[in-house]
C-alpha positions as a Markdown table, in Angstrom:
| # | Residue | x | y | z |
|---|---|---|---|---|
| 1 | Met | 83.3 | 45.9 | 171.0 |
| 2 | Lys | 84.7 | 44.4 | 167.9 |
| 3 | Arg | 84.1 | 45.0 | 164.3 |
| 4 | Ala | 84.9 | 42.1 | 161.9 |
| 5 | Leu | 86.6 | 42.8 | 158.4 |
| 6 | Leu | 84.6 | 40.7 | 156.1 |
| 7 | Leu | 86.2 | 38.8 | 153.1 |
| 8 | Ala | 84.0 | 38.7 | 150.1 |
| 9 | Ala | 84.4 | 35.6 | 147.8 |
| 10 | Ala | 84.8 | 38.2 | 144.8 |
| 11 | Gly | 87.5 | 40.2 | 146.8 |
| 12 | Ile | 88.9 | 41.3 | 150.0 |
| 13 | Ala | 86.8 | 44.2 | 151.6 |
| 14 | Ala | 89.2 | 45.5 | 153.7 |
| 15 | Ile | 92.7 | 44.7 | 155.7 |
| 16 | Ala | 93.0 | 45.3 | 159.4 |
| 17 | Val | 95.2 | 48.4 | 160.2 |
| 18 | Val | 98.2 | 47.4 | 162.2 |
| 19 | Leu | 101.4 | 48.8 | 163.8 |
| 20 | Pro | 104.5 | 49.9 | 161.6 |
| 21 | Ala | 107.7 | 48.2 | 161.6 |
| 22 | Thr | 110.4 | 48.6 | 164.0 |
| 23 | Ala | 113.2 | 51.0 | 163.0 |
| 24 | Gly | 116.2 | 49.7 | 165.1 |
| 25 | Ala | 118.3 | 51.2 | 167.6 |
| 26 | Ala | 118.3 | 55.0 | 168.4 |
| 27 | Ser | 120.0 | 57.4 | 170.8 |
| 28 | Phe | 118.9 | 61.0 | 171.7 |
| 29 | Thr | 119.1 | 63.6 | 174.5 |
| 30 | Gly | 116.2 | 65.6 | 175.4 |
| 31 | Val | 114.3 | 67.4 | 178.3 |
| 32 | Val | 111.7 | 65.5 | 180.4 |
| 33 | Ile | 108.3 | 67.4 | 179.6 |
| 34 | Ala | 105.8 | 64.6 | 180.9 |
| 35 | Lys | 105.4 | 61.5 | 182.7 |
| 36 | Lys | 103.0 | 58.7 | 182.0 |
| 37 | Gln | 102.6 | 56.4 | 185.0 |
| 38 | Ala | 100.2 | 54.0 | 183.3 |
| 39 | Arg | 102.5 | 53.6 | 180.1 |
| 40 | His | 105.4 | 53.4 | 182.5 |
| 41 | Ala | 106.9 | 56.2 | 180.1 |
| 42 | Val | 108.9 | 59.5 | 180.1 |
| 43 | Val | 108.1 | 62.1 | 177.2 |
| 44 | Thr | 111.1 | 64.2 | 176.1 |
| 45 | Ala | 111.7 | 67.1 | 173.9 |
| 46 | Ser | 115.1 | 67.6 | 172.4 |
| 47 | Lys | 116.6 | 71.2 | 171.4 |
| 48 | Asn | 115.2 | 71.0 | 167.9 |
| 49 | Gly | 111.9 | 70.5 | 169.4 |
| 50 | Val | 111.2 | 66.9 | 168.5 |
| 51 | Val | 109.1 | 65.0 | 171.1 |
| 52 | Arg | 109.8 | 61.2 | 171.8 |
| 53 | Thr | 107.8 | 59.0 | 174.4 |
| 54 | Thr | 110.2 | 56.4 | 176.1 |
| 55 | Arg | 109.3 | 53.4 | 178.0 |
| 56 | Val | 111.4 | 53.0 | 181.1 |
| 57 | Arg | 112.3 | 50.4 | 183.6 |
| 58 | Gly | 112.1 | 51.1 | 187.2 |
| 59 | Ala | 110.3 | 54.0 | 189.1 |
| 60 | Leu | 109.6 | 57.1 | 187.4 |
| 61 | Gly | 110.0 | 59.5 | 190.3 |
| 62 | Arg | 113.6 | 60.4 | 189.5 |
| 63 | Tyr | 112.6 | 61.7 | 186.0 |
| 64 | Arg | 111.6 | 64.9 | 187.1 |
| 65 | Ile | 110.0 | 67.4 | 184.7 |
| 66 | Gly | 112.8 | 69.8 | 183.3 |
| 67 | Arg | 115.6 | 67.2 | 183.6 |
| 68 | His | 117.9 | 66.7 | 180.9 |
| 69 | Val | 118.6 | 63.1 | 179.9 |
| 70 | Phe | 120.5 | 61.0 | 177.5 |
| 71 | Val | 118.4 | 57.8 | 176.0 |
| 72 | Arg | 119.8 | 54.8 | 174.2 |
| 73 | Gly | 117.2 | 52.2 | 173.1 |
| 74 | Ala | 114.8 | 50.9 | 170.3 |
| 75 | Val | 112.0 | 52.0 | 168.4 |
| 76 | Leu | 108.7 | 50.2 | 169.1 |
| 77 | Pro | 106.1 | 49.6 | 166.2 |
| 78 | Asp | 103.7 | 52.3 | 167.6 |
| 79 | Gly | 106.6 | 55.2 | 167.3 |
| 80 | Thr | 107.7 | 55.0 | 171.1 |
| 81 | Tyr | 110.9 | 54.0 | 172.4 |
| 82 | Ala | 112.1 | 51.1 | 174.6 |
| 83 | Ala | 115.2 | 52.5 | 176.7 |
| 84 | Ser | 117.9 | 50.1 | 177.1 |
| 85 | Lys | 120.0 | 52.8 | 178.9 |
| 86 | Ile | 118.9 | 56.2 | 180.3 |
| 87 | Arg | 121.1 | 58.6 | 182.0 |
| 88 | Met | 120.6 | 62.0 | 183.6 |
| 89 | Leu | 122.4 | 65.0 | 182.3 |
| 90 | Gly | 123.5 | 68.5 | 183.4 |
| 91 | Pro | 121.4 | 71.0 | 185.3 |
| 92 | Lys | 117.7 | 71.4 | 185.4 |
| 93 | Ala | 116.4 | 73.0 | 181.9 |
| 94 | Lys | 114.8 | 76.4 | 182.4 |
| 95 | Gly | 112.8 | 76.1 | 179.1 |
| 96 | Val | 111.9 | 73.7 | 176.2 |
| 97 | Arg | 110.8 | 73.9 | 172.6 |
| 98 | Val | 108.1 | 71.7 | 171.2 |
| 99 | His | 106.8 | 70.6 | 168.0 |
| 100 | Gly | 103.4 | 69.3 | 168.3 |
| 101 | Ser | 99.7 | 69.4 | 167.0 |
| 102 | Val | 96.9 | 71.2 | 168.9 |
| 103 | Val | 94.1 | 68.8 | 170.7 |
| 104 | Trp | 92.6 | 71.7 | 172.1 |
| 105 | Ala | 93.1 | 75.1 | 173.5 |
| 106 | Thr | 91.3 | 77.2 | 176.3 |
| 107 | Ala | 92.0 | 80.6 | 177.7 |
| 108 | Lys | 94.5 | 78.9 | 180.2 |
| 109 | Gln | 95.5 | 75.5 | 179.1 |
| 110 | Leu | 96.9 | 74.1 | 175.7 |
| 111 | Val | 96.7 | 70.4 | 175.1 |
| 112 | Val | 99.2 | 69.2 | 172.6 |
| 113 | Ser | 99.7 | 65.6 | 170.8 |
| 114 | Ala | 103.3 | 65.0 | 169.9 |
| 115 | Gly | 105.6 | 62.0 | 170.0 |
| 116 | Ala | 102.7 | 59.5 | 170.3 |
| 117 | Ser | 101.6 | 61.2 | 173.6 |
| 118 | Val | 99.3 | 64.0 | 174.8 |
| 119 | Phe | 100.6 | 66.5 | 177.5 |
| 120 | Ser | 99.3 | 70.0 | 178.6 |
| 121 | Leu | 100.8 | 73.3 | 179.2 |
| 122 | Ala | 99.4 | 76.2 | 181.1 |
| 123 | Leu | 98.9 | 79.3 | 179.3 |
| 124 | Arg | 99.8 | 82.7 | 180.9 |
| 125 | Gly | 99.5 | 86.3 | 180.3 |
| 126 | Gly | 96.0 | 86.5 | 178.7 |
| 127 | Thr | 94.0 | 84.7 | 176.1 |
| 128 | Leu | 95.3 | 83.7 | 173.0 |
| 129 | Ala | 95.8 | 86.6 | 170.6 |
| 130 | Pro | 94.6 | 86.2 | 166.7 |
| 131 | Ser | 98.0 | 87.3 | 165.9 |
| 132 | Ala | 99.7 | 84.3 | 167.6 |
| 133 | Ser | 97.2 | 81.7 | 167.1 |
| 134 | Gly | 94.8 | 82.6 | 164.2 |
| 135 | Gly | 92.1 | 80.8 | 166.1 |
| 136 | Leu | 93.8 | 77.5 | 167.2 |
| 137 | Gln | 92.0 | 74.4 | 166.2 |
| 138 | Pro | 92.5 | 70.6 | 166.5 |
| 139 | Gly | 95.2 | 69.4 | 164.2 |
| 140 | Asp | 97.1 | 73.0 | 163.8 |
| 141 | Asp | 100.6 | 72.4 | 164.1 |
| 142 | Leu | 102.8 | 74.6 | 166.5 |
| 143 | Asp | 106.3 | 75.5 | 167.0 |
| 144 | Leu | 106.3 | 76.8 | 170.9 |
| 145 | Ser | 108.7 | 77.6 | 173.6 |
| 146 | Ala | 107.7 | 77.1 | 177.0 |
| 147 | Asp | 109.2 | 77.7 | 180.7 |
| 148 | Val | 109.7 | 74.7 | 183.0 |
| 149 | Lys | 108.4 | 76.1 | 186.3 |
| 150 | Gly | 107.1 | 74.0 | 189.3 |
| 151 | Gly | 107.3 | 70.9 | 187.8 |
| 152 | Ala | 105.0 | 71.8 | 184.6 |
| 153 | Leu | 105.3 | 73.6 | 181.5 |
| 154 | Gln | 104.2 | 77.1 | 181.0 |
| 155 | Thr | 103.9 | 79.2 | 177.8 |
| 156 | Ser | 102.1 | 82.4 | 176.5 |
| 157 | Ala | 100.4 | 83.3 | 173.2 |
| 158 | Asp | 103.1 | 85.2 | 171.9 |
| 159 | Arg | 105.5 | 82.0 | 172.1 |
| 160 | Leu | 103.1 | 80.0 | 169.9 |
| 161 | His | 103.7 | 79.9 | 166.2 |
| 162 | Lys | 101.3 | 77.9 | 163.7 |
| 163 | Thr | 103.6 | 76.1 | 161.1 |
| 164 | Gly | 100.7 | 74.0 | 159.2 |
| 165 | His | 98.1 | 71.5 | 160.0 |
| 166 | Ser | 97.8 | 68.1 | 160.4 |
| 167 | Asp | 95.0 | 65.7 | 159.2 |
| 168 | Glu | 96.0 | 63.1 | 161.7 |
| 169 | Leu | 97.3 | 63.0 | 165.4 |
| 170 | Val | 97.5 | 60.5 | 168.4 |
| 171 | Leu | 95.3 | 60.7 | 171.4 |
| 172 | Glu | 96.2 | 58.7 | 174.5 |
| 173 | Gly | 94.4 | 58.6 | 177.5 |
| 174 | Ile | 92.0 | 56.4 | 179.6 |
| 175 | Tyr | 89.1 | 54.6 | 178.2 |
| 176 | Leu | 85.6 | 55.4 | 179.6 |
| 177 | Ala | 83.1 | 54.2 | 177.3 |
| 178 | Thr | 81.6 | 53.3 | 174.0 |
| 179 | Ala | 78.2 | 54.5 | 172.8 |
| 180 | Asp | 75.8 | 52.6 | 171.0 |
| 181 | Asp | 76.7 | 54.0 | 167.8 |
| 182 | Gly | 80.3 | 53.0 | 168.5 |
| 183 | Thr | 81.8 | 56.5 | 169.3 |
| 184 | Ile | 84.6 | 56.0 | 171.8 |
| 185 | Glu | 84.9 | 58.2 | 174.9 |
| 186 | Leu | 88.3 | 58.6 | 176.5 |
| 187 | Ala | 89.9 | 61.0 | 179.2 |
| 188 | Val | 92.8 | 62.7 | 177.5 |
| 189 | Val | 95.5 | 64.0 | 180.0 |
| 190 | His | 93.2 | 62.7 | 182.9 |
| 191 | Arg | 90.9 | 65.7 | 182.4 |
| 192 | Gly | 88.0 | 66.4 | 180.1 |
| 193 | Arg | 86.2 | 64.0 | 177.9 |
| 194 | Val | 87.1 | 63.4 | 174.1 |
| 195 | Phe | 84.5 | 61.8 | 171.8 |
| 196 | Val | 86.2 | 59.8 | 168.7 |
| 197 | Asn | 83.8 | 58.4 | 165.8 |
| 198 | Val | 84.5 | 54.9 | 164.8 |
| 199 | Pro | 83.9 | 54.1 | 160.9 |
| 200 | Gly | 82.2 | 50.8 | 160.4 |
| 201 | Asp | 85.3 | 49.0 | 158.7 |
| 202 | Val | 87.9 | 49.9 | 161.5 |
| 203 | Phe | 88.7 | 47.2 | 164.0 |
| 204 | Val | 88.4 | 48.2 | 167.7 |
| 205 | Pro | 89.9 | 45.9 | 170.5 |
| 206 | Glu | 87.5 | 45.1 | 173.5 |
| 207 | Phe | 88.6 | 47.8 | 175.8 |
| 208 | Lys | 87.7 | 47.8 | 179.6 |
| 209 | Pro | 86.8 | 51.0 | 181.5 |
| 210 | Gly | 90.2 | 52.2 | 182.8 |
| 211 | Asp | 92.3 | 50.8 | 179.9 |
| 212 | Val | 95.0 | 53.1 | 179.0 |
| 213 | Ile | 94.6 | 53.5 | 175.1 |
| 214 | Ala | 96.4 | 55.2 | 172.2 |
| 215 | Leu | 94.3 | 56.2 | 168.9 |
| 216 | Lys | 95.3 | 57.2 | 165.8 |
| 217 | Val | 92.7 | 59.6 | 164.6 |
| 218 | Lys | 91.9 | 61.8 | 161.6 |
| 219 | Val | 90.9 | 65.5 | 162.3 |
| 220 | Glu | 87.7 | 66.4 | 160.8 |
| 221 | Ala | 87.0 | 69.9 | 159.3 |
| 222 | Asp | 84.7 | 70.6 | 162.2 |
| 223 | Gly | 87.4 | 69.7 | 164.7 |
| 224 | Ser | 86.0 | 66.2 | 165.6 |
| 225 | Phe | 88.0 | 63.0 | 165.7 |
| 226 | Thr | 87.4 | 59.7 | 163.4 |
| 227 | Leu | 89.3 | 56.6 | 164.3 |
| 228 | Val | 92.1 | 55.5 | 162.1 |
| 229 | Lys | 93.7 | 52.9 | 164.4 |
| 230 | Ala | 93.3 | 51.7 | 168.0 |
| 231 | Asp | 96.1 | 50.4 | 170.3 |
| 232 | Asp | 95.3 | 48.8 | 173.7 |
| 233 | Glu | 98.2 | 50.2 | 175.8 |
| 234 | Ser | 97.0 | 47.9 | 178.7 |
| 235 | Gly | 98.2 | 44.9 | 176.6 |
| 236 | Gly | 96.3 | 41.5 | 177.2 |
| 237 | Gly | 93.1 | 40.7 | 175.2 |
| 238 | Asp | 92.4 | 37.9 | 173.2 |
| 239 | Gly | 95.3 | 38.9 | 170.4 |
| 240 | Asp | 93.0 | 40.2 | 167.8 |
| 241 | Gly | 94.5 | 43.8 | 168.3 |
| 242 | Asp | 97.9 | 45.3 | 168.4 |
| 243 | His | 99.2 | 45.8 | 172.0 |
| 244 | Ile | 102.0 | 47.5 | 173.6 |
| 245 | Gly | 102.9 | 46.9 | 177.0 |
| 246 | Lys | 106.1 | 48.5 | 178.2 |
| 247 | His | 109.0 | 46.4 | 176.0 |
| 248 | Gln | 106.6 | 44.0 | 174.5 |
| 249 | Phe | 104.3 | 44.5 | 171.6 |
| 250 | Ser | 102.2 | 42.3 | 169.3 |
| 251 | Val | 101.6 | 42.7 | 165.4 |
| 252 | Asn | 98.7 | 41.3 | 163.7 |
| 253 | Gly | 99.7 | 40.5 | 159.9 |
| 254 | Val | 100.7 | 38.3 | 157.2 |
| 255 | Leu | 103.5 | 35.7 | 157.9 |
| 256 | Ser | 106.1 | 36.7 | 155.1 |
| 257 | Ser | 109.4 | 35.0 | 156.1 |
| 258 | Ile | 110.1 | 32.2 | 158.3 |
| 259 | Asp | 113.3 | 30.4 | 159.4 |
| 260 | Asp | 115.4 | 29.0 | 162.3 |
| 261 | Asn | 117.0 | 32.6 | 163.1 |
| 262 | Asn | 114.1 | 35.1 | 162.5 |
| 263 | Val | 110.3 | 35.5 | 161.8 |
| 264 | Ser | 109.0 | 38.1 | 159.7 |
| 265 | Val | 105.3 | 39.4 | 159.7 |
| 266 | Ser | 104.1 | 42.0 | 157.0 |
| 267 | Ala | 101.6 | 44.3 | 158.5 |
| 268 | Gly | 99.7 | 47.2 | 157.0 |
| 269 | Asp | 96.4 | 48.6 | 155.2 |
| 270 | Gly | 98.0 | 48.2 | 151.7 |
| 271 | Asp | 101.1 | 50.0 | 152.3 |
| 272 | Ser | 102.9 | 47.0 | 153.9 |
| 273 | Lys | 105.4 | 47.2 | 156.7 |
| 274 | Thr | 107.5 | 44.1 | 157.9 |
| 275 | Val | 108.3 | 43.3 | 161.6 |
| 276 | Thr | 111.1 | 40.9 | 162.2 |
| 277 | Cys | 111.8 | 39.3 | 165.4 |
| 278 | Ala | 114.9 | 36.9 | 166.3 |
| 279 | Val | 113.8 | 33.3 | 167.1 |
| 280 | Pro | 115.2 | 32.2 | 170.5 |
| 281 | Asp | 116.7 | 28.8 | 171.0 |
| 282 | Gly | 114.0 | 25.9 | 171.3 |
| 283 | Phe | 111.2 | 27.8 | 170.1 |
| 284 | Asp | 108.9 | 25.6 | 167.9 |
| 285 | Leu | 107.7 | 27.0 | 164.6 |
| 286 | Ser | 106.3 | 23.7 | 163.1 |
| 287 | Gly | 102.9 | 24.0 | 161.4 |
| 288 | Tyr | 103.8 | 27.7 | 160.2 |
| 289 | Glu | 104.1 | 28.9 | 156.6 |
| 290 | Val | 104.6 | 32.0 | 154.7 |
| 291 | Gly | 101.3 | 33.4 | 154.0 |
| 292 | Gln | 99.3 | 32.6 | 157.0 |
| 293 | Arg | 97.7 | 35.3 | 159.0 |
| 294 | Val | 99.1 | 35.3 | 162.5 |
| 295 | Val | 99.5 | 37.5 | 165.7 |
| 296 | Met | 103.2 | 37.7 | 166.3 |
| 297 | Thr | 104.2 | 38.9 | 170.1 |
| 298 | Cys | 107.8 | 40.1 | 170.7 |
| 299 | Lys | 109.8 | 41.7 | 173.5 |
| 300 | Tyr | 113.1 | 43.9 | 173.3 |
| 301 | Asp | 116.0 | 42.1 | 174.8 |
| 302 | Asp | 119.2 | 44.2 | 174.9 |
| 303 | Gly | 117.6 | 46.5 | 172.3 |
| 304 | Lys | 116.6 | 43.8 | 169.9 |
| 305 | Pro | 113.1 | 42.3 | 169.2 |
| 306 | Val | 113.0 | 38.6 | 170.2 |
| 307 | Leu | 109.9 | 36.4 | 169.4 |
| 308 | Val | 107.9 | 35.6 | 172.6 |
| 309 | Ala | 104.8 | 33.9 | 170.8 |
| 310 | Leu | 103.2 | 33.3 | 167.5 |
| 311 | Gln | 99.6 | 32.5 | 167.0 |
| 312 | Lys | 97.6 | 31.7 | 163.9 |
| 313 | Lys | 94.6 | 33.6 | 163.0 |
| 314 | Glu | 92.3 | 31.3 | 161.7 |
| 315 | Ser | 88.4 | 30.7 | 161.6 |
| 316 | Gly | 87.2 | 27.3 | 160.1 |
| 317 | Gly | 89.6 | 26.1 | 157.4 |
| 318 | Glu | 93.1 | 26.9 | 156.6 |
| 319 | Tyr | 93.8 | 30.1 | 154.8 |
| 320 | Leu | 96.5 | 32.5 | 153.8 |
| 321 | Tyr | 97.2 | 36.0 | 152.7 |
| 322 | Ala | 99.7 | 37.3 | 150.1 |
| 323 | Ile | 100.8 | 40.9 | 149.9 |
| 324 | Gly | 103.1 | 42.1 | 146.9 |
| 325 | Asp | 103.0 | 42.0 | 143.2 |
| 326 | Ile | 101.9 | 39.6 | 140.9 |
| 327 | Thr | 105.0 | 37.8 | 139.2 |
| 328 | Asp | 103.2 | 34.8 | 137.1 |
| 329 | Leu | 99.7 | 34.8 | 135.8 |
| 330 | Pro | 99.0 | 31.7 | 133.6 |
| 331 | Asp | 95.6 | 30.1 | 133.0 |
| 332 | Gly | 94.6 | 28.5 | 136.2 |
| 333 | Ser | 97.0 | 30.1 | 138.9 |
| 334 | Ile | 98.4 | 33.2 | 140.3 |
| 335 | Thr | 101.8 | 33.8 | 141.9 |
| 336 | Val | 102.3 | 36.8 | 144.2 |
| 337 | Gln | 106.1 | 37.8 | 145.4 |
| 338 | Gly | 105.9 | 39.7 | 148.7 |
| 339 | Asp | 108.7 | 40.0 | 151.3 |
| 340 | Gly | 109.3 | 36.5 | 151.7 |
| 341 | Asn | 108.9 | 33.5 | 149.4 |
| 342 | Pro | 106.4 | 33.7 | 146.6 |
| 343 | Val | 102.8 | 32.5 | 147.0 |
| 344 | Thr | 101.0 | 30.4 | 144.4 |
| 345 | Cys | 97.3 | 29.7 | 144.2 |
| 346 | Ala | 95.0 | 27.8 | 141.9 |
| 347 | Val | 92.3 | 30.2 | 140.3 |
| 348 | Pro | 89.0 | 28.4 | 140.3 |
| 349 | Asp | 86.7 | 28.4 | 137.2 |
| 350 | Gly | 84.8 | 31.3 | 136.7 |
| 351 | Phe | 87.2 | 33.7 | 138.7 |
| 352 | Asp | 87.6 | 36.6 | 136.6 |
| 353 | Leu | 91.0 | 38.1 | 136.7 |
| 354 | Ser | 90.9 | 39.9 | 133.4 |
| 355 | Asp | 91.6 | 43.3 | 135.2 |
| 356 | Tyr | 94.8 | 42.1 | 136.6 |
| 357 | Ala | 98.4 | 41.7 | 134.7 |
| 358 | Glu | 101.9 | 40.8 | 135.9 |
| 359 | Gly | 103.4 | 43.5 | 137.9 |
| 360 | Asp | 100.1 | 44.9 | 139.4 |
| 361 | Ser | 100.5 | 45.2 | 143.4 |
| 362 | Val | 97.7 | 43.3 | 145.1 |
| 363 | Val | 96.5 | 41.6 | 148.4 |
| 364 | Ile | 95.2 | 38.1 | 147.8 |
| 365 | Lys | 93.3 | 35.5 | 150.1 |
| 366 | Cys | 93.5 | 31.8 | 149.5 |
| 367 | Asp | 91.8 | 28.7 | 151.1 |
| 368 | Lys | 93.1 | 25.2 | 151.3 |
| 369 | Glu | 90.6 | 23.0 | 149.4 |
| 370 | Asp | 91.5 | 19.3 | 148.9 |
| 371 | Gly | 94.9 | 20.2 | 149.9 |
| 372 | Val | 95.5 | 22.8 | 147.2 |
| 373 | Trp | 95.8 | 26.6 | 147.9 |
| 374 | Thr | 92.8 | 28.1 | 146.1 |
| 375 | Leu | 92.2 | 32.0 | 145.3 |
| 376 | Lys | 89.1 | 33.2 | 147.2 |
| 377 | Gly | 89.7 | 37.0 | 146.9 |
| 378 | Ile | 91.9 | 39.5 | 145.4 |
| 379 | Glu | 92.2 | 43.4 | 146.1 |
| 380 | Arg | 94.6 | 45.9 | 144.3 |
| 381 | Arg | 97.1 | 47.1 | 147.1 |
| 382 | Thr | 97.2 | 50.8 | 147.8 |
| 383 | Gln | 100.7 | 52.4 | 146.7 |
| 384 | Pro | 102.2 | 54.7 | 149.4 |
| 385 | Pro | 102.1 | 58.3 | 148.8 |
| 386 | Pro | 105.2 | 59.8 | 146.6 |
| 387 | Pro | 108.0 | 61.1 | 148.8 |
| 388 | Thr | 107.4 | 64.2 | 150.5 |
| 389 | Pro | 109.3 | 67.2 | 148.8 |
| 390 | Pro | 112.1 | 68.6 | 150.7 |
| 391 | Pro | 111.0 | 71.4 | 152.9 |
| 392 | Ser | 110.9 | 74.9 | 151.7 |
| 393 | Tyr | 112.5 | 76.3 | 154.9 |
| 394 | Val | 114.9 | 75.5 | 157.7 |
| 395 | Gln | 114.1 | 76.0 | 161.2 |
| 396 | Leu | 116.3 | 75.6 | 164.2 |
| 397 | Thr | 117.1 | 76.8 | 167.7 |
| 398 | Gly | 120.7 | 77.7 | 169.2 |
| 399 | Pro | 123.0 | 80.4 | 170.1 |
| 400 | Val | 123.8 | 83.3 | 167.6 |
| 401 | Thr | 127.6 | 82.5 | 166.6 |
| 402 | Ala | 127.7 | 85.3 | 163.9 |
| 403 | Leu | 125.6 | 88.5 | 162.9 |
| 404 | Ala | 127.5 | 90.6 | 160.4 |
| 405 | Asp | 127.7 | 91.6 | 156.6 |
| 406 | Gly | 124.2 | 90.9 | 155.8 |
| 407 | His | 124.3 | 87.2 | 157.3 |
| 408 | Ile | 123.3 | 85.6 | 160.5 |
| 409 | Thr | 124.6 | 82.1 | 161.8 |
| 410 | Val | 123.1 | 80.0 | 164.4 |
| 411 | Gln | 124.5 | 77.0 | 165.9 |
| 412 | Gly | 121.9 | 74.1 | 165.6 |
| 413 | Glu | 121.7 | 70.7 | 167.4 |
| 414 | His | 124.2 | 69.3 | 164.9 |
| 415 | Glu | 125.6 | 71.9 | 162.7 |
| 416 | Pro | 125.6 | 75.7 | 162.3 |
| 417 | Val | 123.2 | 77.4 | 159.6 |
| 418 | Thr | 123.8 | 80.5 | 158.1 |
| 419 | Cys | 121.3 | 82.6 | 156.4 |
| 420 | Ala | 121.2 | 85.9 | 154.4 |
| 421 | Val | 119.5 | 88.8 | 156.2 |
| 422 | Pro | 117.2 | 90.8 | 153.8 |
| 423 | Asp | 117.9 | 94.6 | 153.1 |
| 424 | Gly | 116.3 | 96.9 | 155.7 |
| 425 | Ala | 115.7 | 94.0 | 158.4 |
| 426 | Asp | 116.2 | 95.6 | 162.1 |
| 427 | Leu | 118.1 | 93.1 | 163.9 |
| 428 | Ser | 119.4 | 95.5 | 166.4 |
| 429 | Gly | 117.7 | 93.6 | 169.3 |
| 430 | Phe | 119.8 | 90.6 | 168.6 |
| 431 | His | 123.4 | 89.9 | 169.7 |
| 432 | Val | 126.1 | 87.1 | 169.3 |
| 433 | Ser | 125.6 | 84.4 | 171.8 |
| 434 | Asp | 121.7 | 85.2 | 172.3 |
| 435 | Tyr | 119.8 | 81.9 | 172.2 |
| 436 | Val | 117.1 | 82.3 | 169.2 |
| 437 | Ser | 114.7 | 80.4 | 167.2 |
| 438 | Met | 115.4 | 81.1 | 163.6 |
| 439 | Lys | 113.5 | 80.3 | 160.4 |
| 440 | Cys | 115.1 | 80.6 | 157.1 |
| 441 | Val | 113.4 | 80.2 | 153.5 |
| 442 | Val | 115.3 | 77.9 | 150.9 |
| 443 | Thr | 115.8 | 80.1 | 147.6 |
| 444 | Asp | 117.7 | 79.5 | 144.6 |
| 445 | Asp | 120.3 | 81.8 | 146.1 |
| 446 | Gly | 120.4 | 79.9 | 149.3 |
| 447 | Leu | 118.8 | 80.4 | 152.7 |
| 448 | Arg | 117.2 | 83.7 | 153.5 |
| 449 | Leu | 116.1 | 84.8 | 156.8 |
| 450 | Lys | 112.2 | 84.7 | 157.6 |
| 451 | Arg | 111.7 | 84.7 | 161.1 |
| 452 | Leu | 114.1 | 85.3 | 164.2 |
| 453 | Gln | 113.0 | 85.3 | 167.9 |
| 454 | Ser | 114.7 | 85.5 | 171.4 |
| 455 | Gly | 113.6 | 85.8 | 174.8 |
| 456 | Ser | 113.5 | 89.5 | 174.4 |
| 457 | Ser | 113.2 | 90.3 | 170.8 |
| 458 | Phe | 111.2 | 89.4 | 167.5 |
| 459 | Trp | 111.5 | 89.9 | 163.7 |
| 460 | Glu | 109.6 | 88.7 | 160.9 |
| 461 | Ala | 109.8 | 89.3 | 157.2 |
| 462 | Thr | 106.3 | 90.8 | 156.0 |
């Protein structure tokens, strides 16, 4: 099924949602908490609870659940990682910490979305207590601890702590079918059916039953899911969508810069991102120019994205897009400066641009008429939201290194953190060297302890 994005002569109705930009090399350590055979990937959780999905070469059999690993690689456009090096570390972990969002929860199972993957944990010790869950709903953010037993993760209600609610999360699983009304049905974690509503203006690749797909979805108030972006993990297709296959990816966007060394494509739904790939020797780039709509396919070579294919996306005559700020708006033309070279298009008689001015951020579409790029559509560009304010609290796990004189110090993954202990707090159940989860509130006077939990004790400010 495909849903075309229509461009009206008076303006651009919508711009296809595509993958974010690559973010370069990265290295991290973590504990393997899940394996994804179809994606050829392992899912890891670091000490601070951050979950990552890493696509690896070779067999997955050696990456057993609970093994510590060191990973060096590069970030793929969908937020997963392509490993250039992965090494086993130390003994098997007995427990892990995870930050994630609830997909669904039952009395015996918790399904979580984190790090662009979905995985399950067994619930032991009874049903979810209201004090621990508050009634878990899809999208609820959790900070949880779990044991690694028998090649699986196990947790309990008293080890789940709600930290907020996410309006969006990632579902990945096996595509089953699409209903007549466009609703997508998929199997998540190879069990249970999940239904995702599809708005009329969202592009959907032509999935086949059995395809591995990843869907970015909005969590509605009633707990249902609405599609924001679809990614075909199985790759292939006709190039209209965005695909991730092992270490290769495709991006659908606007050609923003091109030279003998690099090609850049601006991709986004108004909040433009840029993906840049190196041009290998002998690659023919003749016929391409800034502003053309293209699908760029790249692969990772020694941790760097390298161009594999570049395809124009044209229907009928030639056209181009420009995403950026208006830099010149004289009578009869418009110039838009994006990430690459400026794009100038003639403005036909009768095209009203009175609502636009220099400095406005826009998306324009131009057709080539008698050899001249001519404006056919214009739309204001949605600006990114303001920066997220600093967090109002600090949260970490690690051993207690000091507990005296009204303060507690915990050694985090990178550096120790010291928090003031409120008057009257009973921390008699905690001792130096205990491995704890600590949450501290940011105040004008510094950090103040809010919650402290170890394997045998728990304290929280009222």
